[in-house]
C-alpha positions in Angstrom: -9.0 -148.0 -7.5 -11.8 -147.0 -5.7 -13.7 -146.6 -2.4 -17.4 -147.0 -2.5 -19.7 -147.6 0.4 -22.9 -148.8 -0.4 -25.9 -150.6 1.6 -25.9 -154.6 2.3 -29.8 -154.3 0.4 -27.6 -153.1 -2.3 -24.4 -155.9 -2.0 -27.1 -158.8 -2.5 -28.6 -157.4 -5.2 -26.3 -156.3 -7.0 -23.6 -159.1 -6.0 -22.5 -160.3 -9.3 -22.1 -156.4 -10.3 -19.5 -155.9 -7.5 -17.7 -159.0 -7.5 -16.5 -158.1 -11.5 -15.3 -154.6 -10.7 -13.8 -156.2 -8.0 -11.7 -158.5 -9.7 -11.7 -157.0 -13.3 -10.9 -153.4 -12.0 -9.5 -153.5 -8.0 -12.5 -151.2 -6.4 -13.4 -151.6 -2.9 -16.3 -151.3 -1.7 -17.7 -151.3 2.6 -21.2 -152.5 2.9 -22.8 -150.9 5.4 -25.6 -152.2 7.4 -27.8 -149.0 9.2 -24.9 -146.7 10.0 -22.7 -149.1 10.6 -20.0 -150.8 8.1 -20.2 -154.4 8.6 -18.3 -155.9 6.2 -15.5 -155.4 2.8 -15.4 -156.6 -0.4 -11.9 -155.9 -1.8 -9.3 -157.9 -4.2 -7.2 -160.6 -2.7 -4.0 -159.2 -3.5 -4.8 -156.4 -2.0 -6.0 -158.0 1.7 -2.9 -156.2 4.0 -0.2 -158.6 5.7 0.9 -155.6 7.7 -0.4 -152.0 8.5 1.4 -147.9 8.9 1.4 -147.0 12.7 -0.5 -144.2 11.2 -3.4 -146.8 10.8 -3.6 -148.2 14.1 -6.3 -146.0 15.1 -8.8 -146.9 12.6 -8.2 -150.5 13.2 -8.7 -150.1 16.9 -11.6 -148.6 16.4 -13.0 -151.2 14.0 -11.9 -153.9 16.9 -14.9 -155.7 18.3 -15.8 -154.3 21.9 -16.5 -156.0 25.4 -20.0 -155.4 27.3 -19.6 -154.4 30.9 -19.6 -157.3 32.9 -17.2 -159.2 30.5 -14.6 -156.0 30.9 -14.8 -156.3 35.0 -14.1 -160.0 34.4 -11.4 -159.4 32.1 -9.6 -156.7 34.9 -10.1 -158.7 37.5 -8.2 -162.2 35.7 -5.3 -159.8 35.0 -5.5 -158.1 38.6 -5.6 -161.7 39.6 -2.5 -162.6 37.0 -0.3 -160.0 38.5 -0.1 -161.0 42.0 0.4 -164.4 41.4 3.2 -163.6 38.7 6.0 -162.3 40.9 8.9 -161.8 38.6 11.7 -160.9 39.0 14.0 -157.7 38.4 15.9 -158.8 35.2 18.1 -155.6 34.7 20.5 -155.6 31.8 22.1 -153.4 34.1 
């Protein structure tokens, strides 16, 4: 199995060839637009249903982010929920 980084243009021009390499040779393709990898083409059998702890940093790096105003609103909502939700101390002692 090998991993290739290709441009979106190259992917569109060679889509059938790429699909054959993915299906028959198990190759993986990262599709890049500009400086950013935006998609992957991998065999269905290779989709991960779990991951190792060591891979979490890379996983989180590719998650979408919130805009500044959404971050502020989200933080406000969390604070409001915490102040309205008074949980009793349920220690296990």
